[in-house]
ChimeraX commands (.cxc) that place a marker at each C-alpha (Angstrom):
marker #1 position 108.32,108.37,94.81 radius 0.5
marker #1 position 110.66,106.66,97.23 radius 0.5
marker #1 position 109.51,103.92,99.61 radius 0.5
marker #1 position 109.94,106.22,102.70 radius 0.5
marker #1 position 107.91,109.08,100.77 radius 0.5
marker #1 position 105.23,106.63,99.91 radius 0.5
marker #1 position 104.95,105.45,103.77 radius 0.5
marker #1 position 104.90,109.13,104.70 radius 0.5
marker #1 position 101.84,109.71,102.33 radius 0.5
marker #1 position 100.23,106.49,103.65 radius 0.5
marker #1 position 100.66,107.76,107.22 radius 0.5
marker #1 position 99.33,111.22,106.42 radius 0.5
marker #1 position 96.09,109.94,104.91 radius 0.5
marker #1 position 94.03,109.87,108.10 radius 0.5
marker #1 position 95.06,113.43,108.77 radius 0.5
marker #1 position 94.08,114.52,105.24 radius 0.5
marker #1 position 90.68,112.82,105.72 radius 0.5
marker #1 position 89.99,114.24,109.14 radius 0.5
marker #1 position 90.93,117.70,108.04 radius 0.5
marker #1 position 88.55,117.44,104.89 radius 0.5
marker #1 position 85.69,116.04,107.03 radius 0.5
marker #1 position 86.06,118.73,109.70 radius 0.5
marker #1 position 85.50,121.47,107.28 radius 0.5
marker #1 position 81.89,121.15,107.76 radius 0.5
marker #1 position 79.78,120.89,110.92 radius 0.5
marker #1 position 78.17,117.41,111.84 radius 0.5
marker #1 position 74.95,118.35,109.96 radius 0.5
marker #1 position 76.97,118.58,106.89 radius 0.5
marker #1 position 78.26,114.94,107.13 radius 0.5
marker #1 position 74.76,113.52,106.45 radius 0.5
marker #1 position 73.92,116.34,103.77 radius 0.5
marker #1 position 73.60,115.13,100.20 radius 0.5
marker #1 position 74.63,118.22,98.28 radius 0.5
marker #1 position 75.04,116.05,95.08 radius 0.5
marker #1 position 71.76,113.83,94.57 radius 0.5
marker #1 position 72.54,110.06,94.09 radius 0.5
marker #1 position 76.20,110.35,95.47 radius 0.5
marker #1 position 77.29,109.40,98.89 radius 0.5
marker #1 position 77.22,111.78,101.86 radius 0.5
marker #1 position 80.56,112.55,103.68 radius 0.5
marker #1 position 79.54,110.17,106.36 radius 0.5
marker #1 position 79.17,107.47,103.85 radius 0.5
marker #1 position 82.59,108.24,102.40 radius 0.5
marker #1 position 84.07,107.95,105.73 radius 0.5
marker #1 position 82.40,104.72,106.61 radius 0.5
marker #1 position 83.48,103.42,103.06 radius 0.5
marker #1 position 87.13,104.17,103.83 radius 0.5
marker #1 position 86.95,102.54,107.30 radius 0.5
marker #1 position 85.43,99.44,105.90 radius 0.5
marker #1 position 88.14,98.97,103.22 radius 0.5
marker #1 position 91.22,100.02,105.35 radius 0.5
marker #1 position 91.17,96.81,107.39 radius 0.5
marker #1 position 90.84,94.98,104.01 radius 0.5
marker #1 position 93.85,96.63,102.57 radius 0.5
marker #1 position 95.81,95.93,105.82 radius 0.5
marker #1 position 94.84,92.34,105.62 radius 0.5
marker #1 position 95.84,92.00,101.92 radius 0.5
marker #1 position 99.18,93.67,102.76 radius 0.5
marker #1 position 100.03,91.60,105.97 radius 0.5
marker #1 position 99.03,88.24,104.04 radius 0.5
marker #1 position 101.31,89.27,101.09 radius 0.5
marker #1 position 104.09,89.57,103.67 radius 0.5
marker #1 position 103.55,86.19,105.49 radius 0.5
marker #1 position 102.05,83.90,103.02 radius 0.5
marker #1 position 103.08,82.64,99.66 radius 0.5
marker #1 position 101.06,84.33,96.90 radius 0.5
marker #1 position 97.71,84.71,98.83 radius 0.5
marker #1 position 94.57,85.11,97.17 radius 0.5
marker #1 position 92.88,88.36,97.86 radius 0.5
marker #1 position 89.31,89.14,97.06 radius 0.5
marker #1 position 87.53,92.17,95.82 radius 0.5
marker #1 position 84.62,93.84,97.62 radius 0.5
marker #1 position 81.81,95.88,96.07 radius 0.5
marker #1 position 81.59,99.11,97.87 radius 0.5
marker #1 position 78.00,99.73,97.14 radius 0.5
marker #1 position 77.18,96.35,98.79 radius 0.5
marker #1 position 79.08,97.38,101.76 radius 0.5
marker #1 position 77.28,100.67,101.93 radius 0.5
marker #1 position 73.86,99.27,101.58 radius 0.5
marker #1 position 74.18,96.48,104.26 radius 0.5
marker #1 position 76.67,97.96,106.83 radius 0.5
marker #1 position 74.57,100.57,108.55 radius 0.5
marker #1 position 76.49,103.65,107.30 radius 0.5
marker #1 position 73.89,106.04,108.41 radius 0.5
marker #1 position 74.02,104.86,111.94 radius 0.5
marker #1 position 77.95,104.72,112.46 radius 0.5
marker #1 position 79.83,107.56,114.01 radius 0.5
marker #1 position 82.18,109.43,111.95 radius 0.5
marker #1 position 84.52,110.03,114.78 radius 0.5
marker #1 position 84.94,106.39,115.51 radius 0.5
marker #1 position 85.40,105.55,111.91 radius 0.5
marker #1 position 88.14,108.27,111.54 radius 0.5
marker #1 position 89.87,106.69,114.49 radius 0.5
marker #1 position 89.69,103.28,113.22 radius 0.5
marker #1 position 91.28,104.50,109.94 radius 0.5
marker #1 position 93.98,106.20,112.07 radius 0.5
marker #1 position 94.79,103.16,114.18 radius 0.5
marker #1 position 94.85,100.75,111.22 radius 0.5
marker #1 position 97.18,102.82,109.26 radius 0.5
marker #1 position 99.31,103.43,112.39 radius 0.5
marker #1 position 99.76,99.74,112.91 radius 0.5
marker #1 position 100.40,98.69,109.31 radius 0.5
marker #1 position 102.98,101.65,109.00 radius 0.5
marker #1 position 104.70,100.36,111.94 radius 0.5
marker #1 position 105.14,96.86,110.33 radius 0.5
marker #1 position 105.92,98.14,106.92 radius 0.5
marker #1 position 108.76,100.57,108.25 radius 0.5
marker #1 position 110.51,97.44,109.60 radius 0.5
marker #1 position 109.88,95.36,106.38 radius 0.5
marker #1 position 112.92,94.45,104.37 radius 0.5
marker #1 position 112.87,96.32,101.06 radius 0.5
marker #1 position 112.98,93.22,98.93 radius 0.5
marker #1 position 109.81,92.19,100.47 radius 0.5
marker #1 position 107.78,94.94,98.96 radius 0.5
marker #1 position 108.00,92.90,95.69 radius 0.5
marker #1 position 106.26,89.80,97.27 radius 0.5
marker #1 position 102.96,89.13,95.52 radius 0.5
marker #1 position 99.51,88.09,96.11 radius 0.5
marker #1 position 96.65,87.52,93.50 radius 0.5
marker #1 position 93.75,89.69,93.53 radius 0.5
marker #1 position 90.52,88.07,92.25 radius 0.5
marker #1 position 89.83,90.95,90.03 radius 0.5
marker #1 position 93.23,92.69,89.43 radius 0.5
marker #1 position 95.39,89.66,89.24 radius 0.5
marker #1 position 98.97,89.56,90.79 radius 0.5
marker #1 position 99.95,92.64,92.90 radius 0.5
marker #1 position 102.98,93.33,94.81 radius 0.5
marker #1 position 103.19,94.60,98.28 radius 0.5
marker #1 position 104.42,97.89,96.94 radius 0.5
marker #1 position 101.45,98.15,94.60 radius 0.5
marker #1 position 99.02,97.44,97.35 radius 0.5
marker #1 position 100.61,100.18,99.45 radius 0.5
marker #1 position 100.47,102.62,96.44 radius 0.5
marker #1 position 96.73,101.83,95.97 radius 0.5
marker #1 position 95.79,102.17,99.49 radius 0.5
marker #1 position 97.85,105.50,99.90 radius 0.5
marker #1 position 95.79,106.95,97.00 radius 0.5
marker #1 position 92.52,105.90,98.20 radius 0.5
marker #1 position 92.01,108.91,100.90 radius 0.5
marker #1 position 93.09,111.50,98.57 radius 0.5
marker #1 position 90.88,110.16,95.88 radius 0.5
marker #1 position 87.83,110.33,98.22 radius 0.5
marker #1 position 89.02,113.82,99.74 radius 0.5
marker #1 position 88.36,115.24,96.26 radius 0.5
marker #1 position 84.86,114.24,96.37 radius 0.5
marker #1 position 84.55,115.48,99.98 radius 0.5
marker #1 position 86.06,118.71,98.95 radius 0.5
marker #1 position 83.30,119.08,96.35 radius 0.5
marker #1 position 80.68,118.41,98.89 radius 0.5
marker #1 position 82.00,120.80,101.35 radius 0.5
marker #1 position 82.11,123.55,98.57 radius 0.5
marker #1 position 78.58,122.89,97.71 radius 0.5
marker #1 position 77.21,122.93,101.10 radius 0.5
marker #1 position 79.23,126.16,101.79 radius 0.5
marker #1 position 77.67,127.81,98.80 radius 0.5
marker #1 position 74.20,127.16,100.13 radius 0.5
marker link #1:1,2 radius 0.2
marker link #1:2,3 radius 0.2
marker link #1:3,4 radius 0.2
marker link #1:4,5 radius 0.2
marker link #1:5,6 radius 0.2
marker link #1:6,7 radius 0.2
marker link #1:7,8 radius 0.2
marker link #1:8,9 radius 0.2
marker link #1:9,10 radius 0.2
marker link #1:10,11 radius 0.2
marker link #1:11,12 radius 0.2
marker link #1:12,13 radius 0.2
marker link #1:13,14 radius 0.2
marker link #1:14,15 radius 0.2
marker link #1:15,16 radius 0.2
marker link #1:16,17 radius 0.2
marker link #1:17,18 radius 0.2
marker link #1:18,19 radius 0.2
marker link #1:19,20 radius 0.2
marker link #1:20,21 radius 0.2
marker link #1:21,22 radius 0.2
marker link #1:22,23 radius 0.2
marker link #1:23,24 radius 0.2
marker link #1:24,25 radius 0.2
marker link #1:25,26 radius 0.2
marker link #1:26,27 radius 0.2
marker link #1:27,28 radius 0.2
marker link #1:28,29 radius 0.2
marker link #1:29,30 radius 0.2
marker link #1:30,31 radius 0.2
marker link #1:31,32 radius 0.2
marker link #1:32,33 radius 0.2
marker link #1:33,34 radius 0.2
marker link #1:34,35 radius 0.2
marker link #1:35,36 radius 0.2
marker link #1:36,37 radius 0.2
marker link #1:37,38 radius 0.2
marker link #1:38,39 radius 0.2
marker link #1:39,40 radius 0.2
marker link #1:40,41 radius 0.2
marker link #1:41,42 radius 0.2
marker link #1:42,43 radius 0.2
marker link #1:43,44 radius 0.2
marker link #1:44,45 radius 0.2
marker link #1:45,46 radius 0.2
marker link #1:46,47 radius 0.2
marker link #1:47,48 radius 0.2
marker link #1:48,49 radius 0.2
marker link #1:49,50 radius 0.2
marker link #1:50,51 radius 0.2
marker link #1:51,52 radius 0.2
marker link #1:52,53 radius 0.2
marker link #1:53,54 radius 0.2
marker link #1:54,55 radius 0.2
marker link #1:55,56 radius 0.2
marker link #1:56,57 radius 0.2
marker link #1:57,58 radius 0.2
marker link #1:58,59 radius 0.2
marker link #1:59,60 radius 0.2
marker link #1:60,61 radius 0.2
marker link #1:61,62 radius 0.2
marker link #1:62,63 radius 0.2
marker link #1:63,64 radius 0.2
marker link #1:64,65 radius 0.2
marker link #1:65,66 radius 0.2
marker link #1:66,67 radius 0.2
marker link #1:67,68 radius 0.2
marker link #1:68,69 radius 0.2
marker link #1:69,70 radius 0.2
marker link #1:70,71 radius 0.2
marker link #1:71,72 radius 0.2
marker link #1:72,73 radius 0.2
marker link #1:73,74 radius 0.2
marker link #1:74,75 radius 0.2
marker link #1:75,76 radius 0.2
marker link #1:76,77 radius 0.2
marker link #1:77,78 radius 0.2
marker link #1:78,79 radius 0.2
marker link #1:79,80 radius 0.2
marker link #1:80,81 radius 0.2
marker link #1:81,82 radius 0.2
marker link #1:82,83 radius 0.2
marker link #1:83,84 radius 0.2
marker link #1:84,85 radius 0.2
marker link #1:85,86 radius 0.2
marker link #1:86,87 radius 0.2
marker link #1:87,88 radius 0.2
marker link #1:88,89 radius 0.2
marker link #1:89,90 radius 0.2
marker link #1:90,91 radius 0.2
marker link #1:91,92 radius 0.2
marker link #1:92,93 radius 0.2
marker link #1:93,94 radius 0.2
marker link #1:94,95 radius 0.2
marker link #1:95,96 radius 0.2
marker link #1:96,97 radius 0.2
marker link #1:97,98 radius 0.2
marker link #1:98,99 radius 0.2
marker link #1:99,100 radius 0.2
marker link #1:100,101 radius 0.2
marker link #1:101,102 radius 0.2
marker link #1:102,103 radius 0.2
marker link #1:103,104 radius 0.2
marker link #1:104,105 radius 0.2
marker link #1:105,106 radius 0.2
marker link #1:106,107 radius 0.2
marker link #1:107,108 radius 0.2
marker link #1:108,109 radius 0.2
marker link #1:109,110 radius 0.2
marker link #1:110,111 radius 0.2
marker link #1:111,112 radius 0.2
marker link #1:112,113 radius 0.2
marker link #1:113,114 radius 0.2
marker link #1:114,115 radius 0.2
marker link #1:115,116 radius 0.2
marker link #1:116,117 radius 0.2
marker link #1:117,118 radius 0.2
marker link #1:118,119 radius 0.2
marker link #1:119,120 radius 0.2
marker link #1:120,121 radius 0.2
marker link #1:121,122 radius 0.2
marker link #1:122,123 radius 0.2
marker link #1:123,124 radius 0.2
marker link #1:124,125 radius 0.2
marker link #1:125,126 radius 0.2
marker link #1:126,127 radius 0.2
marker link #1:127,128 radius 0.2
marker link #1:128,129 radius 0.2
marker link #1:129,130 radius 0.2
marker link #1:130,131 radius 0.2
marker link #1:131,132 radius 0.2
marker link #1:132,133 radius 0.2
marker link #1:133,134 radius 0.2
marker link #1:134,135 radius 0.2
marker link #1:135,136 radius 0.2
marker link #1:136,137 radius 0.2
marker link #1:137,138 radius 0.2
marker link #1:138,139 radius 0.2
marker link #1:139,140 radius 0.2
marker link #1:140,141 radius 0.2
marker link #1:141,142 radius 0.2
marker link #1:142,143 radius 0.2
marker link #1:143,144 radius 0.2
marker link #1:144,145 radius 0.2
marker link #1:145,146 radius 0.2
marker link #1:146,147 radius 0.2
marker link #1:147,148 radius 0.2
marker link #1:148,149 radius 0.2
marker link #1:149,150 radius 0.2
marker link #1:150,151 radius 0.2
marker link #1:151,152 radius 0.2
marker link #1:152,153 radius 0.2
marker link #1:153,154 radius 0.2
marker link #1:154,155 radius 0.2
marker link #1:155,156 radius 0.2
view
């Protein structure tokens, strides 16, 4: 996939997520069709929490020499950041805005800068291009789980 295609996919992520979420009504966002698994609302909040983290990582790789990037445990975030009391609409808007801002920056970034690196505390050295690939795949990865939840809710 070319860099331009990757950026297009990155920019398309919020639309993909919103489309997946809107396939059910608000009541479905908090339903738990798969016991022990996150609700649609929790999935959206998780993505909204990690979008700024990925944005920060990419920005720091652009402007710092080999910065350290720290991991985060999604389950700890989910247990302590009030996912059940947050607005899905606000979370979707946050995701859209973060991606819009970062895409604008990345579209003006020199090609060779996509090979700049940072060191992730768990994954080791990562290039800007690899970070972009990972965050670009984050929403489609979770949309598959949302689609499963929507299918199960529709079958009820």
